[in-house]
C-alpha positions, 0 to 999 in steps of 0.5 A: 504545487509539487508533491515529492515522492516518499520512500518506503520506509518513509511513508511506514515511518509515518503515523496513519491519520484518523486510526479508529480508537482500539484498532490498530492499523495493519500494512499489506505490502504487494512488491514487484514488477510493476505489470505482475503488482497491477495484476496482483491488486486487480485480483485482488479485487474481483474476490473482493479483497480489497478495492483498487483504489484502497492501495498507494499508489506505485511506490518506487521500490529499492529493486530496481525496475520494481515498485510496492504498493501498500493496504492498509488494514485495521486489527482490533485487539 
């Protein structure tokens, strides 16, 4: 089965499955050249902000030569 990559706007429009009750998803984006984005994701892991696996895989950016990775966190009102 071939999975067609989705654009960032398509991903942001999708509902997030299994959102815990009373929580709201917040998406954080890391955008830029692939090596830079990967470096930031790893630095955020080192400071215990997020596991590398919690981020989306690199997604195509509308900016040529750049990628976007998305991290979803949850906010409680």
